[in-house]
C-alpha positions as CSV (number, residue, x, y, z in Angstrom):
1,M,54.4,62.1,73.9
2,R,57.2,61.6,72.8
3,F,58.9,59.3,71.1
4,P,63.3,58.8,71.0
5,A,64.4,59.0,67.5
6,E,65.6,55.4,67.2
7,A,61.6,54.2,67.7
8,I,60.7,56.5,64.7
9,R,63.6,55.4,62.2
10,V,62.2,51.9,62.8
11,I,58.8,53.0,62.3
12,I,59.8,54.6,59.2
13,M,61.8,52.3,58.0
14,G,61.8,48.6,59.6
15,R,63.6,47.5,61.7
16,D,66.7,46.1,59.6
17,K,66.6,49.3,56.7
18,K,69.4,51.5,57.5
19,S,69.4,54.9,55.8
20,L,71.5,56.0,52.9
21,A,73.2,58.2,55.4
22,E,74.6,54.9,57.4
23,Q,74.6,52.6,54.8
24,Y,78.1,55.0,53.5
25,Q,81.0,53.2,55.0
26,S,84.8,54.8,55.0
27,D,86.2,55.6,51.7
28,T,88.4,53.1,50.0
29,I,90.6,53.4,46.6
30,R,88.3,51.0,45.0
31,K,85.6,52.9,46.2
32,F,86.9,56.2,44.6
33,E,87.6,54.7,41.0
34,N,84.2,53.1,41.0
35,A,82.8,56.5,42.1
36,A,84.4,59.1,39.7
37,V,83.8,56.4,37.1
38,Q,79.5,57.0,38.6
39,R,80.2,61.1,38.7
40,F,82.0,60.8,35.0
41,R,78.7,59.1,33.7
42,D,76.3,61.2,35.0
43,A,78.3,64.1,34.1
44,E,77.9,62.8,30.6
45,V,74.0,62.4,31.2
46,L,73.8,66.4,32.1
47,A,76.2,67.4,29.5
48,E,74.1,65.4,27.1
49,N,70.8,67.1,28.4
50,G,72.3,70.6,28.5
51,R,73.2,70.7,31.9
52,R,76.4,72.5,31.6
53,L,76.9,73.5,34.8
54,A,76.1,70.1,37.1
55,A,78.0,68.0,34.3
56,I,81.1,70.4,35.0
57,Y,80.8,69.9,38.8
58,L,80.7,66.5,38.2
59,Y,83.3,66.1,35.6
60,G,85.2,67.7,38.6
61,Y,84.6,66.1,41.1
62,S,85.1,63.0,39.1
63,V,88.5,64.3,38.5
64,E,89.4,65.1,42.1
65,M,88.2,61.0,43.2
66,L,90.7,59.7,40.1
67,L,93.7,61.8,41.2
68,K,93.0,61.4,45.7
69,A,92.9,57.6,44.3
70,A,96.1,57.7,42.4
71,C,98.2,59.4,45.5
72,C,96.7,57.0,47.6
73,R,97.8,54.0,45.6
74,L,101.6,55.7,45.3
75,D,101.5,56.3,49.1
76,G,101.3,52.3,48.8
77,I,97.9,52.1,50.8
78,P,95.9,49.4,49.9
79,V,93.0,49.3,47.4
80,N,90.2,47.8,49.4
81,H,92.1,49.4,52.5
82,G,89.8,52.3,54.8
83,I,90.4,56.3,54.1
84,D,89.6,58.1,56.2
85,L,89.7,62.8,56.6
86,E,92.9,62.0,58.6
87,T,94.2,60.1,55.9
88,M,93.1,62.8,53.1
89,K,95.3,65.3,55.4
90,R,98.2,63.5,56.3
91,L,98.2,62.6,52.2
92,K,98.0,66.4,51.7
93,S,100.5,67.3,54.0
94,K,103.0,64.9,52.7
95,P,106.4,66.5,54.6
96,E,108.3,63.9,53.1
97,T,107.9,64.3,49.5
98,N,108.1,67.3,49.7
99,R,111.5,67.1,51.5
100,R,112.7,65.2,49.1
101,L,112.1,66.9,46.0
102,Q,113.3,70.3,47.8
103,G,116.6,68.1,48.4
104,G,116.3,67.3,44.9
105,G,116.5,70.6,43.2
106,Q,112.6,70.7,42.4
107,Q,110.0,72.9,43.0
108,A,107.6,71.7,46.5
109,F,103.9,70.7,46.2
110,I,101.1,72.4,47.8
111,V,97.6,70.6,48.5
112,E,95.6,74.4,49.9
113,N,92.4,72.2,50.8
114,L,91.1,69.2,50.1
115,H,89.4,69.6,46.6
116,D,92.4,71.6,45.1
117,I,92.3,69.2,42.2
118,G,95.5,71.6,41.2
119,G,97.8,70.6,44.3
120,W,96.3,66.3,44.0
121,A,97.7,66.5,40.2
122,Q,100.8,68.2,41.8
123,L,101.9,65.6,44.5
124,M,100.9,62.9,42.2
125,V,103.5,64.1,40.0
126,A,106.1,64.7,42.7
127,E,105.4,60.5,44.0
128,L,105.7,59.0,40.5
129,M,108.5,61.4,39.9
130,L,110.2,60.1,42.7
131,Q,108.7,56.3,42.6
132,R,109.1,55.7,39.3
133,P,112.2,58.1,38.0
134,Q,112.0,56.1,34.6
135,S,108.3,58.0,34.4
136,D,107.7,59.0,30.7
137,R,107.5,63.9,31.2
138,G,105.5,63.6,28.6
139,E,102.6,61.6,30.3
140,L,103.0,64.0,33.3
141,R,103.0,67.0,30.9
142,R,99.7,66.0,29.7
143,I,98.3,65.3,33.3
144,V,99.3,69.1,34.6
145,I,98.0,70.9,31.2
146,A,94.1,68.4,31.5
147,V,94.5,69.4,35.5
148,E,94.7,72.7,34.9
149,E,92.3,73.1,32.0
150,I,89.2,71.8,34.3
151,R,90.7,73.5,37.9
152,R,90.4,77.3,35.6
153,R,86.4,76.2,35.3
154,W,85.4,74.0,38.1
155,S,85.7,74.9,42.0
156,P,83.7,72.7,44.4
157,E,81.8,76.3,45.4
158,M,80.0,76.2,41.8
159,R,77.4,74.5,43.6
160,Y,75.8,77.5,44.7
161,R,76.1,79.9,41.4
162,P,73.3,80.5,38.5
163,T,75.8,80.6,35.8
164,D,75.4,78.9,32.3
165,P,78.9,77.7,31.2
166,S,78.9,78.4,27.4
167,E,79.5,74.9,25.2
168,A,83.0,76.0,24.8
169,D,83.8,75.5,28.3
170,L,81.3,72.2,28.8
171,R,82.9,70.7,25.5
172,E,87.0,71.5,27.0
173,V,86.4,70.6,30.6
174,R,84.6,66.9,29.3
175,E,88.2,66.7,26.6
176,A,90.5,67.1,29.7
177,A,88.6,64.9,32.1
178,G,88.4,62.3,29.6
179,R,92.0,62.8,28.8
180,L,92.9,62.6,32.3
181,R,90.7,59.4,33.2
182,T,92.6,57.7,30.7
183,D,96.1,58.9,31.3
184,I,96.3,57.8,34.6
185,E,94.4,55.0,34.3
186,K,97.4,54.4,32.0
187,I,100.2,55.7,34.0
188,M,98.8,54.0,37.6
189,S,98.4,50.3,35.3
190,K,102.3,50.2,35.0
């Protein structure tokens, strides 16, 4: 006799319990920022316990979430409004920002894919320069440099590699992620 999937779920989990996957709701800026802090803390624990690859992997994801949250804020999305995949894809392309940049003689940005931290950083900096012309160029430059330091050592695909990064790689990513977190919080609070 075959049981329907719902009956099996109720037997295993109970009538009022939701699976972990069912508990996920749409992302919001606030959730992205909170998740970024959690992943950063997870990375710190992994780093302290010699799990360098896993630590670098989570530092990279924390940076990705911070950059995406900043781009969403700059796009005017309310902090508790749902953000779905289509929103992220729209932000990724931002043709109106590129037109404004090129019209002003500046270089356009390209976000290659949804995990492209270099592209998200370029978008964030471009939006800041367009929306807040008084932005401190030194702060913006530090963000780009920190992201580049991380990007050289991180990619979503690294989770499939059995490599063991050096202590120096971990230190560089850890320090860059910490600086980036501080700089983005400071800039976005203005």
